[in-house]
N, C-alpha and C positions, 0 to 999 in steps of 0.2 A: 201643235200643245201637245205635253205627253204627261197624263196624270196619272198617280199610282206610284211615283217613281220612289224607288225604298229610299233614298237619303234627301229628297226635299219635297216630295209629295206631288209635285207637279214642275215642270217645266217648259216655257214658251221659249220660240223660234221667231226669228224676223230679221231677214236679211243675212240668213248665214250665221245671226248670233244669238246666243242667249240673253236673252229679252225682259224674262220674268224667271222665278225662283217661289216656290211653295205655290198653295192654293188660292189664296185670297189674290196675290197678285197677277196670277195665270187667269184667273177667270175673269180679271178686269177686262182682260184684253181679250177675250172672245168674242167674236160678231158670229153672223151668218155664215160669213165666208171663211171660218177658219178650221183647219182639219183638226181633229182631236181623235189623239192615240190614246187608248186608257189599256192602260196596262194588267192590269186583271191579276194581278200575282207574277208578272214578270218584273225582271231588274233593267233597268236604265244605268248606263252606267257611261263616263268619258269613255271615247274611243281607245282602243287600245294601244299603246306605240310600243314597235319591238325597236329596240335602242340597239340592235347586232341583227342583221339580217342579209340574206345574198338573194333577192327576189328574182334577179337575171339567173343566176345559178340555177334556181331551185325551176325557174320554169324551162330550163332548157333541158334540165331530164325529162319532162315530160314529152320533149320535142327529139329526142336521142335516147338512148339506150338505157332505158333507168331500172337500175337494181335495188333501189332503196325495200322495193317489197318482196326480195328473196328471203329465204326462211334458214339457208344452208347455202355451202358453198356449189351443189350439183344445182340448185336449183337459180344460182349467179349465171352458172355455166349454160344452162337451158337457155335463160332468158337472152344472153349475148348470142347463144345460137341462132335464136329468133331472129337477129339483125346481120346475118353471114351474107347475105344476098347482095348487099347493095355496094357500092364502089367507091373508091376512095377509102378516107381514113374511120373506122368504125369507133364513134365518139359516145360518151356519156359516163356513167359512174352511180353512186351512191351504195359499194358494196359496204358491207359491215368490217370491217377489220376483226372484228371477233368469230367471224365464220371462218375463218381459216388458221391453221396452225402457228404461231405465233405471229400472229396479224398480215402474215406477207402468202398471198397466193402466188402462182408459179406460172410463169410464161409457158411453159408446156401444157397444163393444164388448158390454157386459153389459146393455144396453138391447134388443140383438137376440133375446137368448134369454129373457130375463125380462119383457120387455113392460112392463105398466101395476104390475106387482107389485113391492113398493119391495124392495130389495137391499143387507144388512149385511153385509160377508164378510169377516171378520177376516185378514189374513197370517200367513203360519206363526211367526213369532215374536214375533206380537201387540202389534205395534207401528205399525200401521197398519190401513186398512181400503181395501176396492175398496167402492165404492158406483156405484148406476146413478141416472140422471135423477129416476125417482120417489121414490127415497129423500132427493136431496139439496134437491127440490121439499118433500117433505114436511118437512124439517128447514129451510126455509128458508135455505139456504147457496148463496148465489148471486157473481156479481162484488163484489158491495159487502161481504158478510162477510172481514171483517179473519182473518188468521192471528193463532190464540190465541197467547198467549205461551209455550206450552209445545207447539206442533205448527205446522205448515204444511201448506198446502192447495197441490194440486199445481193449476196452471194452464196455462189456454191463452196466446198472446199477447194477447190482450184482457183477462188477466184472471180467466176464467171459468173455475169448475173443473171438470176434467177426470176426476175419478173416485175418484183416491188420496187420503186421507186420513194423514196421516203424525202419530203419538204423539197428542197430546192435541186435535188437530184432528178424531181421530175421533171424539170425543165429542159433537162438532157434531151429528152423526146418532145417537150410540148414544144421547144422552139422551132421545131422543124413541121410541127401541123399546117395544113392547110390554111389559108388567108379565111380567116371567120367572115361569115355572110351577114352583114349588117342586118338583111330584113329580117334574117332569123334571132338576132338580137332582139329588135324590136318584138318581134312576138312574144317572144320570151320575156320581157320586160313586162307585155301587156297580161300575158298569162300568170306570170308572179303576182301581180298587184291585185290580181281577181280573185286569188288564192287566199293572200292576206286579208282583204275585204271580208269575205267569206268567215273568215275566224275573227271578225272585229276590229279588225287591225285599221286604224285609220292614217295610220304614219309611220315610219321607219326611218332608220340609219342604215343605207345599204354601206355593209363594214370593208368592202374593196373596190374601190373605183380605180382602175388602172390594171396593166396587163398583169396575169397570174396563173402562172400554171398553165399556161395553154388558152389560158380565156382572155376575149379582147376586151382593150379599155372601155369601161361603158359610159365614159362621159359624154359622148356625143350622142350617144343611143338616147338617155336620161335629157339632154339638152333638147335634141330635137324634137322628142317627145312633149317634153313640156311646153315646148314654144307652139305647137299645134293643139294644143289643151288636152293633151290624150294623159298624162298624169294625174290621177284622183287622188293620189293620199299627200299626205306632207312627207317629203323627202329632204333629209341629208345625207351627202356623200361623206364617208372618208378617203378622200385622197391616198394613192398608194403609194408611201414612201419607199421608194427603192434603197434597200439595203446594200448593194454593191456599190453605191455612190456616196457623198455626204453632203454639206449645206449648198453644194456649188447647183443642184437640183432644184434649190428653192425659187430664183426666179420662174421657172415653170410650172411649180406649185401655185406661185402666185398670178400667174397668167390662166391657170384652171379655174381660180375662185371663182365661184358664181353663185350669184341669186338670181333666179327666175322666178316663174308665178308660182311653182310648187315645189319646184326644185332647188336646194343649195347645196354647193359644194363647198364647206366651209370648215371641215375637219381634215386631219390626215393621221393615217392610218399607220401605226407602226408595229410590224412583227417580231416580238422580242424574243420568242422561242416557237417549239412546236408544240406536240401532246405528249400526254403520259404513255398513252399505249403503245408506240411506235420508241418510247424512250429519248424523245426529243425536247420532251420540257425541261429548263433547265431548273438543276437543283443545286440548293445549296453543297448537299453530300451526294456522294454517287448512289446509282439505284444499288438496288440490294445485290449481291451477289457479283457486280460488275464495277469496271472502270472509269465510267462513264457518269458524271453528274448533268448529261443531256446535252442540248445543242442550244447555246447562247447565239442570236444571231448578230449581236454587238460585245465591245467591251465597255464595262460603265463609263470608261471616257467617250468612247464614242457615242453612247447614247445619250449620254449628258448634254456633248455637243450638237447633237441633231434637237434633241427637245430644246434646248434652249437657242439655236436658229429658228425654229418653230414659234415658239412663245414670241421672240423679237418681233415676227413678222405678225402676230395675232391669230395665228392658227392653234384652236384645241386639239390635246392629240388625243387618240384614241388608241390605245395599248392594247395589241393581245400580248398576255401575260399570264400563264397557266403556272408554271413551275414556282416553288418559294424564292429562289434566285431573282427568276424574271420580275413578279413580282416586287422584290425588294430594290432590284436596280431599276425599274419604273419608277419608283417612289422618289429615290435618291435623284434621280433626274428632272423630276419635278419638283424638289425641294431646290436643286443648284438654278433652275430656270428663273429668268424674271416671272414676277408674278404677272401682270398685265390683268389681273380679273379674270382670266381664260377657267372654263370649267374641264380640266383635263380628265378622262377617266380610263380606267383600267376592266379591259373585258377578260372575263373567264375565271381569273384568281381563284383556280382550283385549291391548290397548296399555298395557305399564308402562314407566313411565320407569328407566335403570336404576337410579339413586338412590333410586328409592321400594321396590326388592327387598326390600334389609334389615328394611324399617321393619313388615313383615307381623310378623317375628319379634319387632322391638324392641317393638312395640305391641300383640302377642297377638293379631293380625287373624287369622282363620283363610282362604287362598286357597280360594275356593268355585268351581271350577273346572268347565267344560263341555268335557271334552277331546275329544267327537264334533266338535266346529267346529275345530278344528285340524289343516285337512287342505284339499287343492286342490278342493272342490267348489266348483261352478258361483257361487253366494255370494260366495267368497274371488276367484276370478279372474276372474270380469266385474264385480262391483261394488265390493268393497274395495279389492284391492289399486292399481286404476287412483286412487282416493282419496288414499291413504295414502302413496305414494312408498315408494322401497325402506329407509331408513332406518328409519319407523317399521314396515312390512311385517316388517321382521327383528327385531322386538318382540314380535310377536305370540306368544299365549301361552305364557308364559315359564315351564312347568314345572320342566325342570330347574333352572333360576337359581332361582327361587322356594324349590325343594326345597334347594338348596344354600347357599339365602342362610339357611334353618333354618324357611320357614315350614311350617305344617300346612296340608296340600292336604286338601279335600275334594272329593267327586265327585256331580257332578249331571248329570242328563238335560235339564233344563228341557223336557221332556216337554208338549204336542205341539209343542214346536218342535223339537227333533229327537228320534230313535227313543228310548224309553221304555228298550231294552236296556244295564243298564251293561255287558255283556262287548261290546257296540259301540265305548261310550267309553272302556275298558279298551283295546281294538284298538289305536282312534287315540292313547292316549296313549304306549301303545310303541312303534308304527311311525308314526305323525303320517302316517296316510293312512286311507282309507276302506277298507271290507273286500275289496273286488276290488281292489286295490292302485292305480297309480296313484304319480307322484311325489312323497316327503314333503313336508311342510312344515317347514322348519327343524328336519330332525331331529336337530340337536345340543341341542333341548329337548326330545327322547324321556327317559323314565324308566321304571324295569323294572318288569315283571310286577308283582312283588311290591308294591313302591310303588305302583302304579296300582290292586291290589284294598286296599292299606291304606287309597288315598284314598276308596275306594268303599264301605267297612266302618265302621273305627274312626274314619277322619278325617272320615267324614259325622256318625257317632255324635255326636261332638265339637260338630259344626256345628249339627246338632239338638238338642243338650242330653240325649243318652240316654247318654254315654259309659260311666255308672255301671253301666249295665242289659244293653248291647246293640252290637254291632261287634266282638265279638272272642270268640274259643273261650277261656274261661275260667271255673275255677270257680264257680258261683254264679251266673254271668251268665245270662239270658233264653238260653233255646233257640230262637233264632232263626237258621236255618241254610237254606242255598241248595244242595241237591245239584245236582253238572254231572254229565253222561252221558258225562265223561273225564278222564282225568288234564291237568289244565289244565297244570302244569309239566312235563309232558313232551311236550306239542305241541309244533309249529313256533311261532313268535310270530306268522307270518302267516297261522295258521289259529285266534286266539284266537277271533274273531268268529264262527266256526261251533261251538263250543260251545253247549251247548242244555240248559236248566235242566231237570232229571227231577221234582224235588219241593221244595217249599218249604216253610217251618215255622216259626210264631210260638206262642211258649211252648211248644213241641213238638209243637203240633197243626198238620195238615196243612194248607195254605191254598190249596195249589194241587199237584197230581200225589199222589204218596204211595202 
């Protein structure tokens, strides 16, 4: 029994479900054997659901060379140097593109701290890799190697690779990595879910389940741990759509579709474009002073074909679409596909044409937003704004406009791309700045605290297909709960990110704290 909950007054749990709401109803159920938790000014919320995360990738960073804490380029190299002494491939990542000129670190700098040991380090957004000369040699990548259709090799004036591989170009090296260790991946999943639970997350959508940029296919990792009862949150997997193939891969996806104990694999991920920071997000018009409008991984017709085939087979599509062209093309593909009552979603939606805002509601497409990015951080000020120009920059992360247009918002972290704490994203959605302050990014696009919390609970439950069992405090729903250390609604909005999770429960059982 929880008494003092800010939204209900009290809540009772029985057999993993919410059995009563409100002080009178709850008191009638209290016996001498009832455990009563008095909130005393704290806040009880539905457990947060992360609609777009990569917890295995996040867990792997803790087991490999983790550069997420680096403060500058020199710090990255120092951390890499600490791993020099091992054997085989030096793996890891998490480096921030904004720490390097043009977002492109060099193989030469990496060579100085790695020597002859090949190194493959994914950047923080997992849209590129930093490699050394030994890795390029192992992969046979040189000046004569053409850019793949879905990527770009950074080169010097003579056409020689300089060490940064964008998007699909990272696979030129990723495909020659040593075979993955299943035990390492299982350990990474267990570590990743512990991290999410510590931040009040009770469920998530793993946004890439399939081979990606050197990472192993995660399906059997999830299936095996779920069968053993070791997956402790509700998980929806977005199965990877191989963009180098077409609808002929559909039978394989049908074989991979899964509904286990707590793990499901019922959605399909299509990556339509890249990211703004390296000019691979697909834009309607070219980037400022450039001849390119980014990198669209599909023609409009090809995307319509893929989405139509998936919808016919009953797969909701989880689109990665950052640029305004990518968002438009994804919406067009949904409009052309059989409806089938499916809830498709567009993740990121960083730059959106104003004409496309109402189409989210009209087509029933969920806006799966990563609010922690809607701030004036280094990636925004140094890499993104100079490429977009004023008009496009003013259309970034339009949360309020989407809300006012009737779109359903879901919230995700994209961890390890950004902080796994939902309250950091909620803070940014409300304040449009980082927790330590700074000038807000397009403050007119801020949303209310309650709207931001809904996005990270009931909105994300809908994005994951959990809305009938989790995401809200209602009778009969699963007792997936997050207990905060303060009354979030009474605190100044500038202090939202300071709140901490005291305990997390899934089906009424503690998975953190408690």
